[in-house]
TORDREN-178556 format. One line per 2 residues: number of its first residue (from 1); their letters; for each residue x, y, z of N, C-alpha, C. Coordinates in nm, 4 decimals, padded with zeros to 6 digits. Atoms other than C-alpha are relative to their C-alpha. Layout:
// TORDREN-178556
NUM) a) X Y Z X Y Z X Y Z; ...
//
This chain:
// TORDREN-178556
1) xx) 00.1051 -00.0972 00.0231 04.0229 00.4043 02.2096 -00.1142 -00.0490 -00.0482; 00.0855 00.0393 00.0657 03.8199 00.2038 01.9730 -00.0433 -00.1316 00.0528
3) xx) 00.0462 00.0959 -00.1153 03.8147 -00.0471 02.2369 -00.1556 00.0149 00.1347; 00.1081 00.0469 -00.1110 03.6524 00.0963 02.4995 -00.1358 00.0573 -00.0903
5) xx) 00.0782 00.0169 00.0369 03.4000 00.2222 02.2209 -00.0802 -00.1472 -00.0012; 00.0705 00.1323 00.0176 03.3173 -00.1195 02.1672 -00.0333 -00.0777 00.1085
7) xx) 00.0473 00.0021 -00.1404 03.3140 -00.2102 02.5016 -00.1408 00.0696 00.0174; 00.1372 -00.0887 -00.0295 03.0443 00.0846 02.5660 -00.1109 -00.0602 -00.0517
9) xx) 00.1010 00.0370 00.1112 02.8628 -00.0376 02.2451 -00.0604 -00.1134 00.0978; 00.0358 00.0795 -00.0551 02.8309 -00.3748 02.3919 -00.0558 -00.0262 00.1439
11) xx) 00.0379 -00.0323 -00.1102 02.7664 -00.2652 02.7272 -00.1513 00.0729 -00.0512; 00.1482 -00.0575 -00.0188 02.4565 -00.0544 02.6079 -00.1076 -00.1222 -00.0986
13) xx) 00.0608 00.1059 -00.0060 02.3234 -00.3114 02.3834 -00.0436 -00.0452 00.0599; 00.1392 00.1070 -00.0947 02.2648 -00.5865 02.7016 -00.0749 00.0367 00.0453
15) xx) 00.0654 -00.1037 -00.0930 02.1721 -00.2506 02.9338 -00.1332 -00.0414 -00.1010; 00.1880 -00.0352 00.0603 01.8432 -00.2254 02.6172 -00.0599 -00.1978 -00.0033
17) xx) 00.1263 00.1538 00.0640 01.7958 -00.6161 02.5143 -00.0312 -00.0332 00.2274; 00.0469 00.0136 -00.1277 01.8018 -00.6226 02.9586 -00.1065 00.0936 00.0738
19) xx) 00.1010 -00.0873 -00.0627 01.5681 -00.3440 02.9724 -00.1327 -00.0214 -00.0583; 00.0955 00.0487 00.1097 01.3454 -00.5002 02.7012 -00.0212 -00.1081 00.0302
21) xx) 00.0560 00.1051 -00.0560 01.3208 -00.8284 02.8587 -00.0919 00.0508 00.1371; 00.1217 -00.0515 -00.2068 01.1384 -00.6728 03.1940 -00.0731 00.0747 -00.0812
23) xx) 00.0855 -00.0796 -00.0616 00.9369 -00.4663 03.0501 -00.1105 00.0055 -00.1814; 00.0734 00.0529 00.1479 00.7837 -00.7235 02.7243 -00.1350 00.1105 -00.0423
25) xx) 00.1039 -00.0936 00.0876 00.5555 -00.5134 02.4793 -00.0417 -00.0440 -00.1737; -00.0352 00.0159 00.1421 00.4171 -00.5652 02.1028 00.0592 00.0742 -00.0536
27) xx) -00.0237 -00.0945 00.0632 00.5937 -00.3906 01.8616 -00.0011 00.0845 -00.1322; 00.1364 -00.0993 00.0622 00.3363 -00.2903 01.6804 -00.0840 00.0483 -00.0038
29) xx) 00.2038 -00.0873 -00.0558 00.0316 -00.0792 01.6595 -00.1301 -00.0566 -00.0269; 00.1077 00.0667 00.0576 -00.1572 -00.2763 01.4860 00.0123 -00.1918 -00.0489
31) xx) -00.0378 00.1163 -00.0198 -00.1970 -00.5847 01.5674 -00.1548 -00.1762 -00.0364; 00.0320 00.0873 00.0061 -00.3627 -00.9408 01.4365 -00.0823 -00.0265 00.0447
33) xx) 00.0484 -00.0034 -00.0948 -00.6417 -01.0970 01.6223 -00.0960 -00.0932 -00.0282; 00.1225 00.1337 00.0110 -00.8013 -01.4498 01.5392 -00.0957 -00.0757 00.1253
35) xx) 00.1257 00.0826 -00.1340 -01.1204 -01.5254 01.7103 -00.0559 -00.1686 -00.0474; 00.1000 00.0563 00.0247 -01.2624 -01.8512 01.6732 -00.1058 00.0038 -00.0320
37) xx) 00.1235 -00.0255 -00.0544 -01.6096 -01.8436 01.6103 -00.1228 -00.0670 00.0801; 00.0293 00.0728 -00.0797 -01.8087 -01.9373 01.8600 -00.1609 00.1171 00.0562
39) xx) 00.0667 -00.1078 -00.0710 -02.1177 -01.7648 02.0709 00.0044 00.0881 00.0666; -00.0137 -00.0638 -00.1695 -01.8833 -01.6159 02.3218 00.0845 00.1221 -00.0975
41) xx) -00.0788 -00.1013 00.1034 -01.6354 -01.4227 01.9761 -00.0266 00.1334 00.0540; 00.0835 -00.1173 -00.0332 -01.8411 -01.1054 02.0529 00.0555 00.0896 00.0642
43) xx) -00.0545 -00.0341 -00.1743 -01.7731 -01.0926 02.4350 00.1801 00.0262 -00.0432; -00.1040 00.0033 00.0014 -01.3716 -01.1546 02.3250 00.0400 00.1166 -00.0866
45) xx) 00.0185 -00.1082 00.0695 -01.3915 -00.9029 02.0720 00.0337 00.1735 00.0816; -00.0330 -00.0974 -00.0043 -01.4824 -00.6190 02.2357 00.0732 00.0316 00.1341
47) xx) -00.1117 -00.0648 -00.1022 -01.2605 -00.6880 02.5520 00.0827 00.0514 -00.0905; -00.0832 -00.0967 00.0785 -00.9802 -00.6052 02.2740 -00.0308 00.1123 -00.0124
49) xx) 00.0834 -00.2119 00.0676 -01.1557 -00.2663 02.1271 00.0158 00.0462 00.2056; -00.0264 -00.0559 -00.1246 -01.1564 -00.2081 02.5505 00.1108 00.0785 -00.0096
51) xx) -00.1139 -00.0409 -00.0790 -00.8095 -00.2344 02.5916 00.1137 00.1018 -00.1252; -00.0430 -00.0561 00.0795 -00.7407 -00.0616 02.2061 -00.0458 00.1835 00.0838
53) xx) 00.0752 -00.1397 00.0118 -00.9733 00.2460 02.3029 00.1049 00.0602 00.1561; -00.0822 -00.0271 -00.0348 -00.7598 00.2384 02.6249 00.1492 00.0664 -00.0002
55) xx) -00.0955 -00.0424 00.0690 -00.4676 00.3304 02.4529 00.0119 00.0589 -00.0439; -00.0323 -00.1391 00.1640 -00.5041 00.6375 02.2494 00.0357 00.0155 -00.0900
57) xx) -00.0386 00.0553 00.1217 -00.4875 00.4764 01.9882 00.1377 -00.0361 -00.0593; -00.1604 00.0196 00.0089 -00.1076 00.3734 02.0052 -00.0808 -00.1839 00.0244
59) xx) 00.0001 00.1615 -00.0001 -00.2861 -00.0040 01.9947 -00.0872 00.0104 -00.1083; 00.0925 -00.0224 00.0540 -00.4733 -00.1043 01.7411 -00.0287 -00.1396 -00.0478
61) xx) -00.0351 00.1666 00.0014 -00.6267 -00.4680 01.6672 -00.0902 -00.0091 -00.1305; 00.0923 00.0133 00.1217 -00.7570 -00.5913 01.3364 -00.0777 -00.1999 -00.0038
63) xx) 00.1015 00.1371 -00.0301 -00.9947 -00.9325 01.4114 -00.0722 -00.0862 -00.1232; 00.0186 00.0304 00.1356 -01.0282 -01.2107 01.1746 -00.0963 -00.1966 00.0370
65) xx) 00.0591 00.1643 -00.0700 -01.2478 -01.6036 01.1962 00.0732 -00.0519 -00.1455; -00.0036 00.1193 00.0973 -01.1109 -01.7507 00.8604 00.1459 -00.1233 00.0449
67) xx) -00.0744 00.0584 -00.0132 -00.9235 -02.0248 00.8647 00.1964 00.0581 -00.0262; -00.0709 -00.0070 00.0579 -00.6116 -01.8949 00.6501 00.0489 00.1190 00.1584
69) xx) -00.0152 -00.0992 -00.0553 -00.6537 -01.5919 00.9500 00.0857 -00.0723 00.1109; -00.0190 00.1078 -00.0591 -00.6022 -01.8956 01.1990 00.1655 -00.0218 -00.0083
71) xx) -00.1350 00.0770 00.0350 -00.2582 -02.0116 01.0437 00.1185 00.1228 00.0759; -00.0822 -00.1521 00.0538 -00.0958 -01.6018 01.0089 -00.0474 00.0696 00.1619
73) xx) -00.0310 -00.1313 -00.0521 -00.2270 -01.4057 01.3102 00.0567 -00.0384 00.1657; -00.0769 00.0264 -00.1629 -00.0417 -01.3650 01.6478 -00.1011 -00.0087 00.0657
75) xx) 00.1020 00.0271 -00.1019 -00.3170 -01.3514 01.8624 -00.0760 -00.0870 00.0180; 00.1311 00.0472 00.0780 -00.5377 -01.6269 01.8263 -00.0768 -00.0674 00.1493
77) xx) 00.0684 00.0595 -00.0934 -00.8056 -01.7255 02.0633 -00.1488 -00.0792 -00.0482; 00.0789 00.0819 00.0095 -00.9776 -02.0363 02.0884 -00.1213 -00.0464 00.0950
79) xx) 00.1153 -00.0138 -00.0249 -01.2774 -02.1609 02.2486 -00.0010 -00.2528 00.0425; -00.0276 00.0924 -00.0016 -01.2577 -02.5085 02.4375 -00.1732 -00.0812 00.1020
81) xx) 00.1777 00.0612 -00.0999 -01.6447 -02.7002 02.5362 00.0238 -00.1443 00.1298; 00.0189 00.1328 -00.1787 -01.5273 -02.8542 02.9100 00.0133 00.1097 00.1057
83) xx) -00.0274 -00.0403 -00.1154 -01.4869 -02.8196 03.1783 00.1171 00.1079 00.0196; -00.0577 -00.0619 00.0210 -01.2444 -02.5470 03.3008 00.1433 -00.0863 00.1597
85) xx) -00.1047 00.1683 -00.1347 -00.9033 -02.8155 03.4990 -00.0105 00.0922 00.0990; -00.0342 00.0079 -00.1371 -00.8081 -02.8636 03.8520 00.0452 00.1455 00.0167
87) xx) -00.1422 -00.0147 -00.0154 -00.5264 -02.6399 03.7992 -00.0562 00.2679 -00.0236; 00.0595 -00.1366 00.0460 -00.7724 -02.3133 03.7077 -00.0626 00.0485 00.1482
89) xx) 00.0212 00.0000 -00.2229 -00.8125 -02.1939 04.1105 -00.0543 00.1549 -00.0274; 00.0637 -00.0597 -00.0096 -01.0336 -01.9028 04.0274 -00.1217 -00.0339 -00.0848
91) xx) 00.0864 00.0297 00.0435 -01.3230 -02.0732 03.9675 -00.1226 00.0844 00.0242; 00.0975 -00.1269 00.0399 -01.6900 -01.8523 03.8062 00.1041 00.1600 00.0087
93) xx) -00.0451 -00.1439 -00.0090 -01.4206 -01.5355 03.7759 00.1032 -00.0570 -00.1344; -00.1424 -00.0295 00.0874 -01.1098 -01.6756 03.5896 -00.0205 -00.1471 -00.1351
95) xx) 00.0794 00.1078 00.0441 -01.2154 -02.0047 03.3288 00.1197 00.0130 -00.1470; -00.1173 -00.0099 00.0714 -00.8716 -01.9247 03.0675 00.0684 -00.0288 00.0781
97) xx) -00.1628 00.0245 -00.0167 -00.5637 -02.0294 03.0018 00.0582 00.0804 -00.1172; -00.0805 -00.0810 00.1006 -00.3002 -01.8025 02.8243 00.1242 -00.0296 00.0568
99) xx) -00.1741 -00.0006 -00.0480 00.0316 -01.7940 02.7657 00.0368 00.0336 -00.1298; -00.1437 -00.0456 00.1244 00.3195 -01.6099 02.5333 00.0729 -00.1119 -00.0650
101) xx) -00.0711 00.1135 00.0838 00.4342 -01.8592 02.2602 00.1336 00.0957 -00.0314; -00.0719 00.0663 00.0638 00.6692 -01.6981 02.1202 00.0538 00.1718 00.0414
103) xx) -00.0155 -00.1231 00.0169 00.8921 -01.3574 02.2403 00.1746 00.0412 -00.0411; -00.1448 -00.0060 -00.0415 01.2440 -01.2046 02.1299 00.0335 00.1661 -00.0102
105) xx) -00.0325 -00.0595 -00.0001 01.4172 -00.9224 02.2032 -00.0330 00.1238 00.1080; 00.0784 -00.0633 -00.0932 01.1808 -00.7912 02.5067 -00.1777 00.0313 -00.0882
107) xx) 00.1752 -00.0173 00.0396 00.8871 -00.7735 02.2262 -00.0717 -00.1196 -00.0196; 00.0573 00.1286 00.0392 00.6081 -01.0210 02.2241 -00.0720 00.0153 -00.1388
109) xx) 00.0014 -00.0162 00.1220 00.5459 -01.1604 01.9065 -00.1515 -00.1257 -00.0129; 00.0725 00.1070 00.0046 00.2816 -01.4488 01.9638 -00.0292 -00.0440 00.1183
111) xx) 00.1004 -00.0059 -00.1209 -00.0031 -01.5028 02.2335 -00.1569 -00.1507 -00.0089; 00.1200 00.0627 00.0612 -00.2738 -01.7999 02.2401 -00.1022 00.0135 00.1157
113) xx) 00.1257 -00.0615 -00.0718 -00.5593 -01.7708 02.4756 -00.0750 -00.1080 -00.0313; 00.1327 00.1204 -00.0262 -00.8212 -02.0926 02.5767 -00.1420 00.0826 00.0500
115) xx) 00.1040 00.0044 -00.0938 -01.1607 -02.0237 02.7030 -00.1109 -00.1496 00.0125; 00.0987 00.1020 -00.0401 -01.3421 -02.2946 02.9031 -00.1303 00.0579 00.0072
117) xx) 00.1330 -00.0656 -00.0448 -01.6920 -02.2797 02.8444 -00.0792 -00.0408 00.1148; 00.0463 00.0338 -00.1450 -01.7568 -02.4385 03.1774 00.1101 -00.0048 00.0842
119) xx) -00.1103 -00.0333 -00.0693 -01.6330 -02.3449 03.4806 00.0330 -00.1433 00.1066; -00.0449 00.1073 -00.0620 -01.4948 -02.6462 03.7391 -00.1292 -00.0684 00.0566
121) xx) 00.1470 00.0581 -00.0904 -01.8270 -02.7048 03.9160 -00.0996 -00.0158 -00.1531; 00.0914 00.0658 00.1023 -01.9722 -02.7390 03.5189 -00.0877 00.1434 -00.0122
123) xx) 00.0666 -00.1124 00.0402 -02.1564 -02.4409 03.5143 00.0312 00.0765 -00.1193; -00.0492 -00.1110 00.1306 -02.1962 -02.2429 03.1316 00.0331 00.1284 00.1032
125) xx) -00.0058 -00.1873 00.0060 -02.0621 -01.9177 03.1536 -00.0096 00.0477 -00.0920; 00.0763 -00.1084 00.1096 -02.1820 -01.6490 02.9814 00.0916 00.0874 -00.0791
127) xx) -00.1316 -00.1215 00.0484 -02.0423 -01.3516 02.7634 00.0329 00.0765 00.0956; -00.0113 -00.1165 -00.0680 -02.0654 -01.1409 03.0727 00.1326 -00.0513 00.0415
129) xx) -00.1094 00.1254 -00.1016 -01.7910 -01.4409 03.2474 00.0707 00.0342 -00.1296; -00.1204 00.0106 00.0407 -01.5933 -01.4282 02.9232 00.0324 00.1392 -00.0325
131) xx) -00.0074 -00.1356 00.0094 -01.6060 -01.0325 02.8750 00.0758 00.0281 00.1398; 00.0035 -00.0118 -00.1282 -01.5072 -01.0255 03.2386 00.1504 00.0515 -00.0632
133) xx) -00.0972 00.0434 -00.0045 -01.2580 -01.2296 03.2318 00.1226 00.0302 -00.1370; -00.0733 00.0129 00.1029 -01.0886 -01.1628 02.8910 00.0183 00.1640 00.0484
135) xx) -00.0704 -00.1067 -00.0331 -01.0408 -00.8002 02.9854 00.1451 00.0067 00.0900; -00.1322 -00.0185 -00.0119 -00.7702 -00.8902 03.2132 00.0712 -00.1136 -00.0838
137) xx) -00.1115 00.0302 00.1048 -00.6129 -01.1727 02.9503 00.0508 00.0647 -00.0956; -00.1134 -00.0240 00.0954 -00.5508 -00.9438 02.7228 00.0419 00.1029 00.0440
139) xx) -00.1708 -00.1173 -00.1349 -00.3728 -00.6625 03.0016 00.1401 -00.0729 -00.0298; -00.1085 00.0475 -00.0007 -00.1806 -01.0111 03.0267 00.0744 -00.0575 -00.1895
141) xx) 00.0433 00.0164 00.1467 -00.2093 -01.0564 02.6048 00.1485 00.1381 -00.0501; -00.0841 -00.1576 00.0327 -00.0256 -00.6358 02.6208 00.1219 -00.0021 00.1025
143) xx) -00.1164 00.0175 -00.0650 00.2530 -00.7592 02.8379 -00.0018 00.0992 00.1524; 00.0515 -00.0235 -00.0821 00.0619 -00.5978 03.1422 00.0627 -00.1214 00.1343
145) xx) -00.0424 00.0881 -00.0959 00.1695 -00.7791 03.4604 -00.1368 -00.0496 00.1066; 00.1309 -00.0199 -00.1898 -00.0945 -00.9410 03.8001 00.0603 00.0969 00.0483
147) xx) -00.0322 -00.0506 -00.0480 -00.1244 -00.7219 04.0215 00.0147 -00.0823 00.1221; -00.0133 00.1318 -00.0823 -00.1065 -00.9551 04.3763 -00.0939 00.1163 00.0948
149) xx) 00.0180 -00.0443 -00.0976 -00.2441 -00.8037 04.7015 -00.0974 00.0955 00.0161; 00.0653 -00.0568 -00.0371 -00.4469 -00.5195 04.8452 -00.0127 00.0911 -00.2198
151) xx) -00.0020 -00.0292 00.0864 -00.5559 -00.3552 04.4918 -00.0860 00.1475 00.0088; 00.0824 -00.1084 -00.0248 -00.6385 00.0091 04.5262 00.0952 00.1079 -00.0719
153) xx) 00.2265 -00.0634 00.0598 -00.7728 00.2257 04.3134 00.0542 -00.2299 -00.1018; 00.0105 00.1204 00.0134 -00.8811 -00.1139 04.2024 00.0785 00.0097 -00.1726
155) xx) -00.0393 -00.0444 00.2071 -00.7911 -00.2390 03.7698 -00.0340 -00.2010 00.0722; 00.0604 00.1460 00.1237 -00.8838 -00.5673 03.5876 00.1318 -00.0939 00.0591
157) xx) -00.1437 00.0773 -00.0314 -00.4979 -00.7199 03.6695 00.0577 00.0249 00.1148; 00.0495 00.0310 -00.0976 -00.5800 -00.7462 03.9939 00.0038 -00.1229 -00.0309
159) xx) 00.0392 00.1952 -00.0435 -00.5755 -01.1471 04.0999 -00.1304 -00.0135 00.0266; 00.1257 -00.0301 -00.0999 -00.8669 -01.0500 04.3746 -00.0906 00.0130 -00.0888
161) xx) 00.0979 -00.0607 00.0671 -01.0293 -00.8771 04.1153 -00.0399 -00.0501 -00.1443; 00.0532 00.0350 00.0824 -01.0417 -01.0804 03.8173 -00.1623 -00.0720 00.0004
163) xx) 00.0917 00.0112 -00.0303 -01.3805 -01.1414 03.6703 -00.1090 00.1494 00.0315; 00.0974 -00.0657 -00.0747 -01.5477 -00.8547 03.8496 -00.0003 00.1146 -00.0218
165) xx) -00.0260 -00.1370 00.1079 -01.4861 -00.5487 03.6387 -00.0847 00.0289 -00.1015; 00.0996 -00.0033 00.1203 -01.7884 -00.4626 03.4022 00.1140 00.0506 -00.1012
167) xx) -00.0764 -00.1337 00.1302 -01.4911 -00.1854 03.1982 00.1306 -00.0178 00.1154; -00.1083 -00.0551 00.0171 -01.1252 -00.0699 03.1988 -00.0194 00.0387 00.1445
169) xx) -00.0119 -00.1346 -00.0902 -01.0339 00.1399 03.5216 00.0989 00.0647 -00.0362; -00.0078 -00.1057 00.0224 -00.8970 00.4187 03.5452 00.1854 -00.0167 00.0173
171) xx) -00.1602 00.0158 -00.0046 -00.5266 00.2615 03.6706 00.0073 -00.0965 -00.0374; -00.0332 00.0351 00.1135 -00.5661 00.0392 03.3793 00.0689 00.0614 -00.1498
173) xx) -00.0408 -00.0963 00.1185 -00.5515 00.2873 03.1377 00.1139 00.0890 00.0630; -00.1603 -00.0374 -00.0126 -00.2383 00.4233 03.2990 00.0943 -00.1050 -00.0223
175) xx) -00.1085 00.1243 -00.0085 -00.0627 00.0712 03.3264 00.0467 00.0413 -00.1396; -00.0691 00.0751 00.1635 -00.1141 00.0194 02.9473 00.0952 00.1446 -00.0675
177) xx) -00.0215 -00.1238 00.0655 -00.0023 00.3742 02.8454 00.1776 00.0688 00.1017; -00.1085 00.0614 00.0105 00.2798 00.3594 03.0692 00.0841 -00.0644 -00.0657
179) xx) -00.1793 00.1592 00.0898 00.4787 00.0149 02.9296 -00.0388 00.0876 -00.1206; 00.0056 00.0024 00.1601 00.3688 00.1534 02.6046 00.0307 00.1576 -00.0972
181) xx) -00.0144 -00.0803 00.0584 00.4308 00.5216 02.5905 00.1684 00.0204 00.0777; -00.1041 -00.0234 -00.0210 00.7301 00.4613 02.8416 00.1229 -00.0088 -00.0689
183) xx) -00.0942 00.0388 00.0877 00.9211 00.2186 02.6725 00.0189 00.0299 -00.1092; 00.0307 -00.0022 00.1348 00.8528 00.3102 02.3033 00.1041 00.1632 00.0728
185) xx) -00.0367 -00.1197 -00.0241 01.0284 00.6493 02.4630 00.1376 -00.0767 00.0181; -00.1671 00.0541 -00.0608 01.3455 00.4658 02.6784 00.0360 -00.0380 -00.1492
187) xx) -00.0629 00.0663 00.1582 01.3875 00.2247 02.3221 00.0187 00.0863 -00.1059; -00.1094 -00.0588 00.0926 01.4348 00.4968 02.0951 00.1021 00.1139 00.0523
189) xx) -00.0646 -00.0940 -00.0090 01.6572 00.7183 02.3435 00.1199 -00.1176 00.0104; -00.1642 00.0983 -00.0350 01.8913 00.3826 02.4138 -00.0083 -00.0009 -00.1435
191) xx) -00.0624 -00.0215 00.1117 01.8889 00.3536 02.0412 00.0301 00.1296 -00.0473; -00.0693 -00.0574 -00.0102 01.9912 00.6769 01.9924 00.1474 00.0422 00.0827
193) xx) -00.0954 00.0066 -00.0030 02.2813 00.6677 02.2310 00.0971 -00.0875 -00.0156; -00.0863 00.1346 00.1407 02.3929 00.3017 02.0178 00.0289 00.1125 -00.0773
195) xx) -00.0317 -00.0883 00.1177 02.4072 00.5539 01.7485 00.1115 00.1453 -00.0018; -00.1218 -00.1143 -00.0440 02.6192 00.8658 01.9179 00.1228 -00.0653 00.0556
197) xx) -00.1035 00.0706 -00.0199 02.8327 00.5603 02.0188 00.1239 -00.0233 -00.1203; -00.0268 00.0898 00.1130 02.9223 00.4305 01.6958 00.0911 00.0964 -00.0693
//
């Protein structure tokens, strides 16, 4: 009987880990963000603030520009005063590279974004370009997935619409709330089941 409970516990733990990896998200509600000082820093900060407002208080960001913060903030945004590389295919609209550097137990714990200040056509980007593109990048940082194909209703997460929206859409808000409310509730439920099986 003890072996059966042990096996059930191991299966629940494994299933929980698989579930968590399928829904990566931040495990904290307040995340520090280092934004390199640049003429576009305010546009980047506005994009983070838009997502924070859309979360209904579930997520908050604290912004820093000091060297110390650049070493310790889990989210780092920097600027590259160069032409965007060839592999960035959405010229004029998607002039960033972003990636997660670390994820444990399905929780994102670090992310980096580089913003190129010139398009592939060598045109300088504007604050508006950076803001619209960062709406999409912050969505990735929060664990939302790219949307492909016909995006109706519209979303900043839709690859064909990156850089076209001046603000988050209702669909973006729904995706964010679903990820953070549902995954929070599912994690609580999973932990409760694990505790009952002990």
